VOGU-3710 file (C-alpha; in Angstrom, 3 decimals, decimal comma):
1> meelknikrp> 0,445/-5,530/12,503  2,023/-8,603/10,043  5,525/-8,474/9,354  6,348/-7,344/5,350  8,501/-10,364/5,059  5,512/-12,911/6,058  3,583/-11,520/3,182  2,757/-14,142/0,108  1,707/-14,211/-3,446  -1,584/-15,776/-3,892
11> skeeqstafe> -1,512/-19,213/-5,015  -2,916/-19,603/-8,579  -6,336/-20,989/-6,883  -6,400/-17,850/-4,959  -6,034/-15,713/-7,973  -8,814/-17,357/-10,020  -11,329/-17,104/-7,055  -10,297/-13,396/-6,415  -10,537/-12,564/-10,137  -14,160/-14,340/-10,370
21> synaleavlk> -15,255/-12,347/-7,390  -13,802/-8,818/-8,252  -15,898/-8,965/-11,461  -18,775/-9,996/-9,682  -18,493/-7,510/-7,012  -17,352/-4,568/-9,339  -20,637/-5,082/-11,369  -22,763/-4,940/-8,538  -20,972/-1,836/-6,631  -22,120/0,164/-9,289
31> dikdkspeie> -25,792/-0,502/-8,400  -25,347/-0,100/-4,632  -26,649/3,356/-3,415  -26,871/2,346/0,423  -23,818/3,718/2,235  -24,406/0,231/4,346  -25,732/-2,246/2,473  -26,732/-5,770/3,476  -24,860/-8,627/2,591  -25,530/-12,497/3,063
41> ieetrekfri> -22,765/-15,161/3,047  -24,518/-17,885/1,104  -23,029/-20,896/3,081  -24,337/-19,736/6,379  -27,259/-17,600/5,346  -25,808/-14,890/7,775  -26,553/-11,681/6,706  -25,302/-8,229/8,163  -24,390/-4,828/7,270  -21,157/-3,552/5,815
51> plkalkllak> -20,049/-0,014/4,963  -19,733/0,417/1,498  -16,074/2,047/1,496  -15,376/-1,597/2,874  -16,667/-3,411/0,201  -14,633/-1,019/-2,306  -11,578/-1,632/-0,398  -12,653/-5,417/-0,746  -12,792/-5,096/-4,630  -9,506/-3,331/-4,746
61> ilkamgdgkp> -8,040/-6,458/-2,584  -9,634/-8,758/-4,964  -8,181/-6,927/-8,112  -4,624/-6,993/-6,711  -5,043/-10,874/-5,820  -6,516/-11,711/-8,777  -3,697/-9,772/-10,493  -1,130/-12,142/-8,500  -0,011/-9,543/-6,330  0,881/-9,839/-2,625
71> isivpiaaem> -1,627/-8,043/-0,022  -1,090/-6,489/2,972  -3,474/-3,710/4,905  -2,033/-1,534/7,380  -3,784/0,985/9,363  -2,843/4,654/8,717  -2,101/5,623/12,023  -0,227/2,183/12,763  3,110/2,821/14,037  6,171/0,728/12,935
81> ttqaaaeflg> 9,615/-0,563/14,240  12,422/0,875/12,561  13,151/-2,466/11,116  9,636/-2,820/9,673  10,037/0,740/8,192  13,182/0,027/6,719  11,769/-3,139/5,024  9,199/-0,922/3,388  11,439/1,702/2,148  13,939/-1,160/1,037
91> csrphfvkll> 16,887/0,142/2,962  18,801/-1,097/5,964  17,879/-0,207/9,689  20,961/1,956/10,300  20,235/4,109/7,221  16,613/4,286/8,065  17,487/5,275/11,565  20,060/7,895/9,937  16,709/9,435/8,207  15,051/9,454/11,583
101> eegkipftki> 18,130/11,345/13,433  18,433/13,899/10,473  14,774/14,701/10,841  13,714/13,617/7,413  10,968/11,288/8,931  9,143/12,344/12,302  9,439/9,381/14,992  8,600/9,454/18,854  10,770/7,192/21,267  9,499/5,044/23,493
111> gkhrrvkfed> 12,140/4,325/26,252  15,094/3,696/23,615  13,098/2,335/20,801  11,966/4,756/18,065  8,751/4,406/16,570  7,372/5,842/13,049  3,858/6,037/11,886  3,107/4,201/8,851  1,626/7,319/7,277  5,087/9,289/7,853
121> vsnykdqmkk> 6,995/6,693/6,387  4,433/6,347/3,072  4,609/10,012/2,844  8,480/9,921/3,012  8,736/7,108/0,500  6,296/9,214/-2,253  8,176/12,472/-1,868  11,331/10,452/-2,533  9,792/9,060/-5,795  8,655/12,336/-6,649
131> eqedliiqmm> 12,213/14,166/-6,277  13,669/10,687/-8,517  11,345/11,396/-11,249  11,830/15,394/-11,224  15,601/14,660/-11,444  15,142/12,242/-14,272  13,009/14,692/-16,011  15,833/17,527/-15,346  18,558/15,334/-16,887  16,493/14,515/-19,809
141> ksdeeselyd> 16,022/17,823/-20,303  19,732/18,758/-19,904  20,631/16,367/-22,538  18,136/17,425/-24,925  19,736/20,900/-24,544  23,113/19,736/-24,781  21,792/17,580/-27,939  23,065/14,251/-26,058  19,347/12,986/-26,385  16,914/12,943/-29,107
151> s> 13,066/13,321/-28,169
//
């Protein structure tokens, strides 16, 4: 798995190409009915079948690149090191290990090394974001009730 720190923003040229490609692919995707359409690489004239889901994923990648966003693809079942997972969450590795030891994120131990599934780390991140949003809403409601905040 590519380390998160090696992910770079696309260049202006890559953004431009991705944007043009996204528009063309998005227009074509609407008309495709086959679950494995045949595509052709114009430069080599090579034709091959590709799953429609992969083409739709490619469209999402091109859209993000066209918007200048860095891209990383991680298989859902991929395992991560504690350092990579901590970087993904934006916290220190010792804090991440503490989360594991508290049972907040499942992990496996291989020898003395801990491994976590990307899916579990991503679920934890989503859960924390939801809890933060709920707390903000709760604070706003409390402020409104105390007439400290006008909605």
